VOROVEX-956998 format. One record per residue (C-alpha): residue in three letters; residue number from 1; x, y, z. Coordinates in steps of 0.2 Angstrom, whole numbers, plus 2048, in hexadecimal, padded with zeros to 3 digits. Example, Ala and Ser with C-alpha at 12.3 -4.5 7.8 and 13.67 -1.06 7.14 Angstrom:
<pts>
<pt type="ala" seq="1" x="83E" y="7EA" z="827"/>
<pt type="ser" seq="2" x="844" y="7FB" z="824"/>
</pts>
This chain:
<pts>
<pt type="met" seq="1" x="5F3" y="1D1" z="211"/>
<pt type="gln" seq="2" x="5F9" y="1DE" z="21C"/>
<pt type="ser" seq="3" x="5EB" y="1DB" z="229"/>
<pt type="ala" seq="4" x="5EE" y="1C8" z="229"/>
<pt type="tyr" seq="5" x="600" y="1CA" z="22B"/>
<pt type="ser" seq="6" x="5FE" y="1D6" z="23A"/>
<pt type="lys" seq="7" x="5F2" y="1CB" z="242"/>
<pt type="arg" seq="8" x="5FF" y="1BC" z="241"/>
<pt type="gln" seq="9" x="60C" y="1C7" z="248"/>
<pt type="lys" seq="10" x="601" y="1CC" z="257"/>
<pt type="asp" seq="11" x="5FD" y="1B9" z="25A"/>
<pt type="arg" seq="12" x="610" y="1B5" z="25A"/>
<pt type="leu" seq="13" x="613" y="1C4" z="266"/>
<pt type="arg" seq="14" x="605" y="1BE" z="272"/>
<pt type="leu" seq="15" x="60C" y="1AC" z="271"/>
<pt type="ser" seq="16" x="61D" y="1B2" z="276"/>
<pt type="glu" seq="17" x="617" y="1BC" z="284"/>
<pt type="asp" seq="18" x="60D" y="1AD" z="28B"/>
<pt type="arg" seq="19" x="61D" y="1A3" z="289"/>
<pt type="his" seq="20" x="628" y="1AF" z="292"/>
<pt type="arg" seq="21" x="61B" y="1B4" z="29F"/>
<pt type="pro" seq="22" x="622" y="1B2" z="2B1"/>
<pt type="leu" seq="23" x="61D" y="1A2" z="2BB"/>
<pt type="gly" seq="24" x="617" y="1AC" z="2CA"/>
<pt type="arg" seq="25" x="608" y="1B2" z="2C1"/>
<pt type="thr" seq="26" x="603" y="1A0" z="2BC"/>
<pt type="ile" seq="27" x="605" y="19A" z="2CE"/>
<pt type="arg" seq="28" x="5FA" y="1A9" z="2D4"/>
<pt type="gln" seq="29" x="5EC" y="1A5" z="2C8"/>
<pt type="thr" seq="30" x="5ED" y="192" z="2CD"/>
<pt type="leu" seq="31" x="5EC" y="197" z="2DF"/>
<pt type="ala" seq="32" x="5DD" y="1A3" z="2DC"/>
<pt type="glu" seq="33" x="5D4" y="195" z="2D2"/>
<pt type="ile" seq="34" x="5D7" y="189" z="2E1"/>
<pt type="cys" seq="35" x="5D0" y="196" z="2ED"/>
<pt type="arg" seq="36" x="5C1" y="199" z="2E2"/>
<pt type="gln" seq="37" x="5BD" y="187" z="2E0"/>
<pt type="thr" seq="38" x="5BF" y="184" z="2F3"/>
<pt type="ile" seq="39" x="5B4" y="192" z="2F7"/>
<pt type="ile" seq="40" x="5A7" y="18C" z="2EB"/>
<pt type="phe" seq="41" x="5A8" y="17A" z="2F3"/>
<pt type="leu" seq="42" x="5A7" y="181" z="305"/>
<pt type="phe" seq="43" x="597" y="18B" z="301"/>
<pt type="asn" seq="44" x="58D" y="17C" z="2F9"/>
<pt type="gln" seq="45" x="583" y="16F" z="302"/>
<pt type="val" seq="46" x="591" y="163" z="305"/>
<pt type="gly" seq="47" x="59E" y="170" z="309"/>
<pt type="val" seq="48" x="593" y="178" z="316"/>
<pt type="gly" seq="49" x="590" y="168" z="31E"/>
<pt type="cys" seq="50" x="5A2" y="163" z="31E"/>
<pt type="leu" seq="51" x="5A7" y="174" z="324"/>
<pt type="leu" seq="52" x="59A" y="174" z="333"/>
<pt type="leu" seq="53" x="5A0" y="162" z="338"/>
<pt type="gly" seq="54" x="5B2" y="167" z="338"/>
<pt type="tyr" seq="55" x="5AD" y="177" z="342"/>
<pt type="thr" seq="56" x="5A4" y="16D" z="34E"/>
<pt type="val" seq="57" x="5B1" y="160" z="351"/>
<pt type="ser" seq="58" x="5BF" y="16D" z="352"/>
<pt type="gly" seq="59" x="5B5" y="177" z="35F"/>
<pt type="ala" seq="60" x="5B2" y="168" z="369"/>
<pt type="phe" seq="61" x="5C5" y="164" z="36B"/>
<pt type="val" seq="62" x="5C8" y="177" z="36F"/>
<pt type="phe" seq="63" x="5BB" y="177" z="37D"/>
<pt type="arg" seq="64" x="5C1" y="166" z="384"/>
<pt type="his" seq="65" x="5D2" y="16D" z="385"/>
<pt type="thr" seq="66" x="5CE" y="17D" z="38D"/>
<pt type="glu" seq="67" x="5C1" y="176" z="39A"/>
<pt type="ala" seq="68" x="5C5" y="164" z="39E"/>
<pt type="glu" seq="69" x="5D4" y="168" z="3AA"/>
<pt type="tyr" seq="70" x="5C9" y="175" z="3B3"/>
<pt type="asp" seq="71" x="5BB" y="168" z="3B5"/>
<pt type="arg" seq="72" x="5C7" y="15B" z="3BC"/>
<pt type="gln" seq="73" x="5CE" y="167" z="3C8"/>
<pt type="leu" seq="74" x="5BD" y="16C" z="3CE"/>
<pt type="thr" seq="75" x="5B7" y="15A" z="3D0"/>
<pt type="ala" seq="76" x="5C7" y="156" z="3DA"/>
<pt type="his" seq="77" x="5C4" y="164" z="3E5"/>
<pt type="val" seq="78" x="5B2" y="15F" z="3E8"/>
<pt type="glu" seq="79" x="5B7" y="14D" z="3EC"/>
<pt type="met" seq="80" x="5C4" y="153" z="3F8"/>
<pt type="his" seq="81" x="5B7" y="15E" z="401"/>
<pt type="arg" seq="82" x="5AB" y="150" z="402"/>
<pt type="glu" seq="83" x="5B8" y="145" z="40A"/>
<pt type="thr" seq="84" x="5BC" y="153" z="416"/>
<pt type="thr" seq="85" x="5AA" y="154" z="41B"/>
<pt type="ala" seq="86" x="5A8" y="142" z="41E"/>
<pt type="arg" seq="87" x="5B8" y="142" z="428"/>
<pt type="asp" seq="88" x="5B1" y="150" z="433"/>
<pt type="leu" seq="89" x="5A1" y="146" z="435"/>
<pt type="trp" seq="90" x="5AA" y="137" z="43B"/>
<pt type="glu" seq="91" x="5B4" y="143" z="447"/>
<pt type="leu" seq="92" x="5A4" y="149" z="44F"/>
<pt type="thr" seq="93" x="59E" y="138" z="451"/>
<pt type="arg" seq="94" x="5AE" y="132" z="459"/>
<pt type="gln" seq="95" x="5AE" y="141" z="465"/>
<pt type="met" seq="96" x="59C" y="13D" z="46A"/>
<pt type="asn" seq="97" x="5A1" y="12C" z="46F"/>
<pt type="gln" seq="98" x="5B1" y="132" z="478"/>
<pt type="phe" seq="99" x="5AB" y="142" z="481"/>
<pt type="asn" seq="100" x="599" y="13D" z="484"/>
<pt type="val" seq="101" x="592" y="14A" z="478"/>
<pt type="thr" seq="102" x="57F" y="14B" z="47A"/>
<pt type="glu" seq="103" x="574" y="147" z="46B"/>
<pt type="pro" seq="104" x="56D" y="158" z="469"/>
<pt type="asp" seq="105" x="57F" y="160" z="468"/>
<pt type="trp" seq="106" x="584" y="153" z="45B"/>
<pt type="trp" seq="107" x="575" y="157" z="451"/>
<pt type="arg" seq="108" x="579" y="169" z="452"/>
<pt type="leu" seq="109" x="58B" y="167" z="44C"/>
<pt type="val" seq="110" x="586" y="15B" z="43E"/>
<pt type="thr" seq="111" x="579" y="167" z="438"/>
<pt type="asn" seq="112" x="585" y="175" z="437"/>
<pt type="leu" seq="113" x="592" y="16A" z="42E"/>
<pt type="thr" seq="114" x="586" y="164" z="421"/>
<pt type="ala" seq="115" x="57E" y="175" z="41E"/>
<pt type="gly" seq="116" x="590" y="17C" z="41B"/>
<pt type="tyr" seq="117" x="593" y="16D" z="40F"/>
<pt type="gln" seq="118" x="582" y="171" z="406"/>
<pt type="gln" seq="119" x="587" y="183" z="403"/>
<pt type="asp" seq="120" x="598" y="17D" z="3FD"/>
<pt type="val" seq="121" x="590" y="171" z="3F0"/>
<pt type="ile" seq="122" x="585" y="17F" z="3EA"/>
<pt type="glu" seq="123" x="594" y="189" z="3E7"/>
<pt type="phe" seq="124" x="59D" y="17B" z="3DE"/>
<pt type="val" seq="125" x="58E" y="178" z="3D2"/>
<pt type="arg" seq="126" x="58E" y="18B" z="3CF"/>
<pt type="arg" seq="127" x="5A0" y="189" z="3CA"/>
<pt type="gly" seq="128" x="59C" y="17B" z="3BE"/>
<pt type="tyr" seq="129" x="59C" y="16B" z="3C7"/>
<pt type="leu" seq="130" x="591" y="15E" z="3BF"/>
<pt type="gly" seq="131" x="595" y="14E" z="3C8"/>
<pt type="gly" seq="132" x="5A0" y="140" z="3C3"/>
<pt type="ser" seq="133" x="5B2" y="13C" z="3C8"/>
<pt type="ser" seq="134" x="5C3" y="145" z="3C7"/>
<pt type="asp" seq="135" x="5CA" y="138" z="3BB"/>
<pt type="gln" seq="136" x="5BD" y="13B" z="3AD"/>
<pt type="ser" seq="137" x="5B8" y="14D" z="3A8"/>
<pt type="ile" seq="138" x="5A7" y="151" z="3A3"/>
<pt type="trp" seq="139" x="5AE" y="15A" z="394"/>
<pt type="thr" seq="140" x="5B0" y="14B" z="388"/>
<pt type="val" seq="141" x="5B0" y="14D" z="375"/>
<pt type="pro" seq="142" x="59E" y="148" z="373"/>
<pt type="ser" seq="143" x="598" y="154" z="381"/>
<pt type="ser" seq="144" x="5A3" y="161" z="379"/>
<pt type="ile" seq="145" x="59B" y="15E" z="369"/>
<pt type="ile" seq="146" x="589" y="160" z="371"/>
<pt type="tyr" seq="147" x="590" y="171" z="379"/>
<pt type="cys" seq="148" x="596" y="177" z="368"/>
<pt type="ile" seq="149" x="585" y="173" z="360"/>
<pt type="ser" seq="150" x="57C" y="17C" z="36E"/>
<pt type="ile" seq="151" x="587" y="18B" z="36A"/>
<pt type="tyr" seq="152" x="585" y="18E" z="357"/>
<pt type="ser" seq="153" x="573" y="187" z="357"/>
<pt type="thr" seq="154" x="56E" y="193" z="366"/>
<pt type="ile" seq="155" x="567" y="185" z="370"/>
<pt type="gly" seq="156" x="571" y="189" z="37F"/>
<pt type="tyr" seq="157" x="56D" y="17B" z="38B"/>
<pt type="gly" seq="158" x="576" y="183" z="399"/>
<pt type="tyr" seq="159" x="57C" y="174" z="3A2"/>
<pt type="leu" seq="160" x="58D" y="174" z="39A"/>
<pt type="thr" seq="161" x="596" y="185" z="39B"/>
<pt type="pro" seq="162" x="5A8" y="18B" z="39A"/>
<pt type="his" seq="163" x="5AF" y="192" z="3AA"/>
<pt type="thr" seq="164" x="5C1" y="196" z="3A5"/>
<pt type="thr" seq="165" x="5C6" y="1A7" z="39D"/>
<pt type="trp" seq="166" x="5CC" y="19F" z="38C"/>
<pt type="gly" seq="167" x="5BC" y="194" z="38C"/>
<pt type="lys" seq="168" x="5B1" y="1A3" z="38C"/>
<pt type="ile" seq="169" x="5BB" y="1AC" z="37F"/>
<pt type="cys" seq="170" x="5BB" y="19D" z="374"/>
<pt type="thr" seq="171" x="5A8" y="19C" z="376"/>
<pt type="ile" seq="172" x="5A5" y="1AE" z="371"/>
<pt type="ile" seq="173" x="5B0" y="1AC" z="361"/>
<pt type="tyr" seq="174" x="5A8" y="19B" z="35D"/>
<pt type="ala" seq="175" x="596" y="1A2" z="35E"/>
<pt type="ile" seq="176" x="59B" y="1B1" z="353"/>
<pt type="val" seq="177" x="5A1" y="1A5" z="345"/>
<pt type="gly" seq="178" x="596" y="196" z="348"/>
<pt type="ile" seq="179" x="585" y="19E" z="348"/>
<pt type="pro" seq="180" x="586" y="1A5" z="336"/>
<pt type="leu" seq="181" x="58E" y="194" z="331"/>
<pt type="met" seq="182" x="57F" y="18B" z="339"/>
<pt type="leu" seq="183" x="572" y="197" z="330"/>
<pt type="leu" seq="184" x="57B" y="193" z="31F"/>
<pt type="tyr" seq="185" x="57B" y="181" z="323"/>
<pt type="met" seq="186" x="568" y="181" z="327"/>
<pt type="ser" seq="187" x="564" y="18B" z="317"/>
<pt type="asn" seq="188" x="56E" y="180" z="30B"/>
<pt type="val" seq="189" x="56A" y="16F" z="313"/>
<pt type="gly" seq="190" x="558" y="174" z="315"/>
<pt type="ala" seq="191" x="557" y="178" z="303"/>
<pt type="val" seq="192" x="55E" y="167" z="2FE"/>
<pt type="leu" seq="193" x="552" y="15E" z="30A"/>
<pt type="ala" seq="194" x="544" y="168" z="304"/>
<pt type="asn" seq="195" x="547" y="163" z="2F1"/>
<pt type="cys" seq="196" x="549" y="151" z="2F6"/>
<pt type="phe" seq="197" x="539" y="151" z="300"/>
<pt type="lys" seq="198" x="52F" y="15A" z="2F2"/>
<pt type="phe" seq="199" x="536" y="14D" z="2E6"/>
<pt type="val" seq="200" x="530" y="13E" z="2F1"/>
<pt type="tyr" seq="201" x="520" y="146" z="2F5"/>
<pt type="phe" seq="202" x="51B" y="14A" z="2E3"/>
<pt type="lys" seq="203" x="521" y="139" z="2DD"/>
<pt type="met" seq="204" x="515" y="131" z="2EA"/>
<pt type="leu" seq="205" x="507" y="13D" z="2E5"/>
<pt type="arg" seq="206" x="509" y="138" z="2D2"/>
<pt type="arg" seq="207" x="508" y="126" z="2D7"/>
<pt type="arg" seq="208" x="4F9" y="129" z="2E1"/>
<pt type="arg" seq="209" x="4F1" y="132" z="2D2"/>
<pt type="arg" seq="210" x="4F6" y="124" z="2C6"/>
<pt type="ala" seq="211" x="4EE" y="117" z="2D2"/>
<pt type="gln" seq="212" x="4DE" y="122" z="2D3"/>
<pt type="leu" seq="213" x="4DD" y="123" z="2C0"/>
<pt type="arg" seq="214" x="4DE" y="110" z="2BF"/>
<pt type="ser" seq="215" x="4D0" y="10E" z="2CC"/>
<pt type="asp" seq="216" x="4C5" y="11B" z="2C3"/>
<pt type="tyr" seq="217" x="4C8" y="113" z="2B3"/>
<pt type="leu" seq="218" x="4C3" y="101" z="2BA"/>
<pt type="ala" seq="219" x="4B4" y="109" z="2C2"/>
<pt type="phe" seq="220" x="4AE" y="111" z="2B2"/>
<pt type="thr" seq="221" x="4B1" y="101" z="2A7"/>
<pt type="ser" seq="222" x="4A9" y="0F5" z="2B4"/>
<pt type="gly" seq="223" x="49A" y="101" z="2B6"/>
<pt type="gly" seq="224" x="495" y="0FF" z="2A4"/>
<pt type="ala" seq="225" x="49E" y="10F" z="29E"/>
<pt type="ala" seq="226" x="4A8" y="105" z="291"/>
<pt type="ser" seq="227" x="4A9" y="114" z="286"/>
<pt type="val" seq="228" x="4B4" y="11D" z="292"/>
<pt type="ser" seq="229" x="4C6" y="11D" z="28B"/>
<pt type="val" seq="230" x="4D6" y="11F" z="294"/>
<pt type="glu" seq="231" x="4D9" y="12F" z="28B"/>
<pt type="glu" seq="232" x="4C9" y="136" z="293"/>
<pt type="cys" seq="233" x="4CF" y="130" z="2A4"/>
<pt type="leu" seq="234" x="4E0" y="139" z="2A2"/>
<pt type="ala" seq="235" x="4D7" y="149" z="29C"/>
<pt type="ser" seq="236" x="4CC" y="148" z="2AC"/>
<pt type="leu" seq="237" x="4DB" y="146" z="2B6"/>
<pt type="ala" seq="238" x="4E5" y="153" z="2AE"/>
<pt type="arg" seq="239" x="4D7" y="160" z="2B1"/>
<pt type="arg" seq="240" x="4D9" y="15D" z="2C4"/>
<pt type="pro" seq="241" x="4E5" y="16A" z="2CB"/>
<pt type="glu" seq="242" x="4F6" y="163" z="2D0"/>
<pt type="pro" seq="243" x="4FE" y="16A" z="2E0"/>
<pt type="thr" seq="244" x="50F" y="173" z="2DE"/>
<pt type="thr" seq="245" x="514" y="174" z="2F0"/>
<pt type="val" seq="246" x="514" y="169" z="2FF"/>
<pt type="pro" seq="247" x="506" y="16C" z="30B"/>
<pt type="ile" seq="248" x="509" y="173" z="31C"/>
<pt type="thr" seq="249" x="501" y="163" z="324"/>
<pt type="gly" seq="250" x="50F" y="158" z="31C"/>
<pt type="cys" seq="251" x="51C" y="163" z="324"/>
<pt type="val" seq="252" x="514" y="163" z="335"/>
<pt type="leu" seq="253" x="512" y="150" z="334"/>
<pt type="val" seq="254" x="525" y="14E" z="330"/>
<pt type="met" seq="255" x="52A" y="159" z="33E"/>
<pt type="thr" seq="256" x="51F" y="150" z="34A"/>
<pt type="gly" seq="257" x="525" y="13F" z="345"/>
<pt type="tyr" seq="258" x="537" y="144" z="347"/>
<pt type="val" seq="259" x="534" y="14B" z="359"/>
<pt type="leu" seq="260" x="52A" y="13B" z="35E"/>
<pt type="ala" seq="261" x="538" y="130" z="357"/>
<pt type="gly" seq="262" x="544" y="13A" z="361"/>
<pt type="gly" seq="263" x="539" y="139" z="371"/>
<pt type="val" seq="264" x="539" y="126" z="370"/>
<pt type="leu" seq="265" x="54C" y="125" z="36C"/>
<pt type="phe" seq="266" x="551" y="130" z="37A"/>
<pt type="gly" seq="267" x="544" y="129" z="386"/>
<pt type="arg" seq="268" x="54C" y="118" z="384"/>
<pt type="trp" seq="269" x="55E" y="11F" z="385"/>
<pt type="glu" seq="270" x="55C" y="12A" z="394"/>
<pt type="gly" seq="271" x="54F" y="121" z="39E"/>
<pt type="trp" seq="272" x="543" y="130" z="39B"/>
<pt type="ser" seq="273" x="530" y="12F" z="398"/>
<pt type="phe" seq="274" x="529" y="131" z="387"/>
<pt type="leu" seq="275" x="523" y="142" z="38B"/>
<pt type="asp" seq="276" x="534" y="148" z="392"/>
<pt type="gly" seq="277" x="53D" y="141" z="382"/>
<pt type="cys" seq="278" x="531" y="14A" z="377"/>
<pt type="trp" seq="279" x="533" y="15A" z="382"/>
<pt type="phe" seq="280" x="546" y="159" z="380"/>
<pt type="cys" seq="281" x="545" y="157" z="36D"/>
<pt type="phe" seq="282" x="539" y="165" z="36B"/>
<pt type="ile" seq="283" x="542" y="172" z="375"/>
<pt type="ser" seq="284" x="553" y="16D" z="36D"/>
<pt type="leu" seq="285" x="54C" y="16E" z="35B"/>
<pt type="val" seq="286" x="544" y="17F" z="35D"/>
<pt type="ser" seq="287" x="554" y="186" z="365"/>
<pt type="val" seq="288" x="54C" y="189" z="376"/>
<pt type="gly" seq="289" x="557" y="17E" z="381"/>
<pt type="phe" seq="290" x="551" y="180" z="393"/>
<pt type="gly" seq="291" x="55E" y="174" z="399"/>
<pt type="asp" seq="292" x="553" y="16A" z="3A5"/>
<pt type="leu" seq="293" x="556" y="15A" z="39B"/>
<pt type="val" seq="294" x="567" y="156" z="393"/>
<pt type="pro" seq="295" x="56D" y="146" z="38C"/>
<pt type="gly" seq="296" x="57B" y="13C" z="393"/>
<pt type="phe" seq="297" x="579" y="13E" z="3A6"/>
<pt type="ser" seq="298" x="56D" y="130" z="3AB"/>
<pt type="val" seq="299" x="579" y="123" z="3A3"/>
<pt type="arg" seq="300" x="589" y="12C" z="3A4"/>
<pt type="glu" seq="301" x="591" y="122" z="3B2"/>
<pt type="thr" seq="302" x="58D" y="111" z="3AC"/>
<pt type="asp" seq="303" x="596" y="110" z="39B"/>
<pt type="ser" seq="304" x="59F" y="11F" z="394"/>
<pt type="thr" seq="305" x="5A2" y="117" z="383"/>
<pt type="ser" seq="306" x="58F" y="115" z="380"/>
<pt type="val" seq="307" x="58C" y="126" z="387"/>
<pt type="asp" seq="308" x="598" y="12E" z="37A"/>
<pt type="val" seq="309" x="58F" y="124" z="36C"/>
<pt type="lys" seq="310" x="57E" y="12A" z="372"/>
<pt type="leu" seq="311" x="584" y="13C" z="373"/>
<pt type="ser" seq="312" x="58B" y="13C" z="362"/>
<pt type="leu" seq="313" x="57B" y="135" z="35B"/>
<pt type="cys" seq="314" x="572" y="143" z="365"/>
<pt type="ala" seq="315" x="57D" y="14F" z="35C"/>
<pt type="val" seq="316" x="578" y="148" z="34B"/>
<pt type="tyr" seq="317" x="566" y="148" z="350"/>
<pt type="leu" seq="318" x="567" y="15A" z="354"/>
<pt type="leu" seq="319" x="570" y="15F" z="344"/>
<pt type="leu" seq="320" x="564" y="155" z="339"/>
<pt type="gly" seq="321" x="555" y="15B" z="342"/>
<pt type="met" seq="322" x="559" y="16D" z="340"/>
<pt type="ser" seq="323" x="55C" y="16A" z="32E"/>
<pt type="leu" seq="324" x="54B" y="162" z="32D"/>
<pt type="ile" seq="325" x="543" y="171" z="336"/>
<pt type="ala" seq="326" x="54B" y="17C" z="329"/>
<pt type="met" seq="327" x="544" y="171" z="31B"/>
<pt type="cys" seq="328" x="532" y="171" z="323"/>
<pt type="phe" seq="329" x="533" y="184" z="325"/>
<pt type="ser" seq="330" x="538" y="187" z="313"/>
<pt type="leu" seq="331" x="52A" y="17B" z="30D"/>
<pt type="met" seq="332" x="51D" y="183" z="318"/>
<pt type="gln" seq="333" x="522" y="195" z="312"/>
<pt type="glu" seq="334" x="521" y="190" z="300"/>
<pt type="asp" seq="335" x="510" y="188" z="303"/>
<pt type="ala" seq="336" x="50A" y="197" z="30D"/>
<pt type="ile" seq="337" x="510" y="1A4" z="2FF"/>
<pt type="gly" seq="338" x="508" y="199" z="2F2"/>
<pt type="lys" seq="339" x="4F7" y="19A" z="2FB"/>
<pt type="leu" seq="340" x="4F9" y="1AC" z="2FF"/>
<pt type="lys" seq="341" x="4FC" y="1B0" z="2EC"/>
<pt type="lys" seq="342" x="4EC" y="1A6" z="2E7"/>
<pt type="phe" seq="343" x="4E2" y="1AF" z="2F4"/>
<pt type="val" seq="344" x="4E8" y="1C0" z="2EF"/>
<pt type="thr" seq="345" x="4E5" y="1BB" z="2DC"/>
<pt type="arg" seq="346" x="4D3" y="1B7" z="2E0"/>
<pt type="met" seq="347" x="4D2" y="1C8" z="2E9"/>
<pt type="gly" seq="348" x="4D7" y="1D0" z="2D9"/>
<pt type="cys" seq="349" x="4E7" y="1D7" z="2DF"/>
<pt type="leu" seq="350" x="4F3" y="1CC" z="2D5"/>
<pt type="arg" seq="351" x="4F2" y="1C5" z="2C3"/>
<pt type="gln" seq="352" x="4F9" y="1B4" z="2BF"/>
<pt type="asp" seq="353" x="502" y="1B2" z="2AE"/>
<pt type="arg" seq="354" x="4FF" y="19F" z="2AB"/>
<pt type="arg" seq="355" x="50B" y="19F" z="29C"/>
<pt type="leu" seq="356" x="51A" y="1A5" z="2A6"/>
<pt type="gly" seq="357" x="514" y="19F" z="2B7"/>
<pt type="arg" seq="358" x="516" y="1B0" z="2BF"/>
<pt type="tyr" seq="359" x="50B" y="1BC" z="2C9"/>
<pt type="his" seq="360" x="509" y="1CE" z="2C4"/>
<pt type="val" seq="361" x="502" y="1DC" z="2CF"/>
<pt type="gln" seq="362" x="4F1" y="1E2" z="2C9"/>
<pt type="arg" seq="363" x="4F0" y="1F4" z="2CB"/>
<pt type="pro" seq="364" x="4DF" y="1FB" z="2D0"/>
<pt type="gly" seq="365" x="4D6" y="206" z="2C3"/>
<pt type="leu" seq="366" x="4E0" y="1FE" z="2B5"/>
<pt type="val" seq="367" x="4D4" y="1F2" z="2AC"/>
<pt type="lys" seq="368" x="4DA" y="1E9" z="29D"/>
<pt type="ala" seq="369" x="4D0" y="1ED" z="28D"/>
<pt type="arg" seq="370" x="4C6" y="1DE" z="286"/>
<pt type="arg" seq="371" x="4C9" y="1D9" z="274"/>
<pt type="pro" seq="372" x="4BA" y="1DA" z="268"/>
<pt type="val" seq="373" x="4B1" y="1CA" z="265"/>
<pt type="gly" seq="374" x="4B4" y="1CA" z="252"/>
<pt type="arg" seq="375" x="4C5" y="1CC" z="249"/>
<pt type="thr" seq="376" x="4CA" y="1DE" z="245"/>
<pt type="his" seq="377" x="4D9" y="1DA" z="23A"/>
<pt type="gly" seq="378" x="4DE" y="1CE" z="22C"/>
<pt type="pro" seq="379" x="4D6" y="1CB" z="21A"/>
<pt type="arg" seq="380" x="4C7" y="1C3" z="221"/>
<pt type="ala" seq="381" x="4C3" y="1D1" z="22C"/>
<pt type="arg" seq="382" x="4C5" y="1DE" z="21E"/>
<pt type="gln" seq="383" x="4BB" y="1D4" z="213"/>
<pt type="lys" seq="384" x="4AD" y="1D3" z="220"/>
<pt type="ala" seq="385" x="4AE" y="1E5" z="223"/>
<pt type="gly" seq="386" x="4AC" y="1E8" z="210"/>
<pt type="leu" seq="387" x="49D" y="1DD" z="20F"/>
<pt type="cys" seq="388" x="495" y="1E6" z="21E"/>
<pt type="gly" seq="389" x="498" y="1F7" z="215"/>
<pt type="ile" seq="390" x="4A5" y="1FD" z="222"/>
</pts>
């Protein structure tokens, strides 16, 4: 009775303490739970994708804000210099007609003027001039998105680079944060795509084996072997080894098909040849990025809206393609490890536990003792030993 009474008193004391507990601690616990759930969401597949998308869009607006004004001023300066050069050429031509300047002298003056203009254009290109007019900057939101993707994916096309101080600082910080985020995205999304691809592949493989079973059964029955039953066909099919990994050839075919599809798509958009389109897709997906071919310049001056849409689709193609490359590398690594384990098992260095599905290292010099053929324990074994006089 005393122990039950003391227990009830302790429960009442605990309830009173919970009732009079300050509200600040409950709020802290609620905020801690919200932060924990937020972190869990951000590091799963959907959260990482949303985080990378938001990081890309926000970075695009930041770089557009820091670099667009510089690009407009540089383009306006180039246009002014071009007009000044054209005016100087007209002045030379007018002086030739007015002061009877000879043709060799005119050619000499025009050659010097155009050579100076050529050097100035090279300097403008080195400072970031990429063509266009001063009323529209090359740093649009879609082109800035492509620039952000080229940073954290380490493609680095090189045709669009920051030239302001704040743009360079933001690029350094953006790369430091974005590259680990991209690696996390590729690992998570690549694992999801790998599981989906394995599910589809094995389902198609089972359907193929089922169709092969039907054809074998029909061949057996039509050939006069009517005594062969479905159970025997199932047993013969079950004896065939079922693959547990996706073969490397399947992954190579998926990557090749994605590159070829991108080659056709970009070839039609940009007016490139099929080889150039495949070349751009390949060097982009493997993060080489030479920068000799970039989307958006062959059609940029015709329709800006369609160009923005095409650049946005190009960004989607790159992100999805890199996830696909990560998926294929994961499946190829799994298949290669499986084949290597089988090879090492045949060499005698590993021992496979079929019951647990694991591999154990077979140490040299340790040979497992074989059990005797007959039973050495139990009543029947003792009876047999007694009959034999043992």
